[in-house]
N, C-alpha and C positions, 0 to 999 in steps of 0.2 A: 775249648776255653769259652766260658760264657762272657757276656758283654760287661758284667760287673768286674770280673777279674781282669779282662783286657783293659778296661778303662782305668782301673786302679794301677795296674802295672805301667800304663802309659803316663799317668800322673806322677808316679814315682820317678820314672826316667826323666821327665821334664823338670821336676823339682830338683833332682840331682844335678842336672845340667845348669839350671839357674843358680844353684848353690855354688857350683864350681866357678861360674862366671862372676858371681858376687865376690867370692874370695879372691879371684885373680885380679879384679879391679880395685880391691881394697875397700869395698863397701861393707863395713862391719855390721851396720844395722840390717841391711838387706840379707846378709849371710845369716844373721840370727833369725830373721823371719823365715827364710827358706829352710833352715835347719829345724825350726819348730814345725813347719809344715811337713817336712820329711819324716820327722818323728811321729806326727799324727798319722800320716799315711801308712807307716810301718806298723803302728798300733792297730789301725783299722784292718790291715792285711792279716795280722796275727789273729785278730778276733774272728775273722771269717775264714781262717785256714788257707789263706793264699800264700804260697811259697814265693818269697821275693828273691832269695839268694843272698850271697855275701857281698853285694855291690854297694854297701853303705859307704857314703862319702864321709 
């Protein structure tokens, strides 16, 4: 696994965690921000052929 792929997957995991925390604390604005970031990261992964898996939040 190259550094780009590893970094991208790490960012996805971190964003998923942040999204979960935002939802659990009821922070709707932050949840929207994190969801948008997660969508962008998944798009970037797809554009570069990075397999993310079915772990979307």
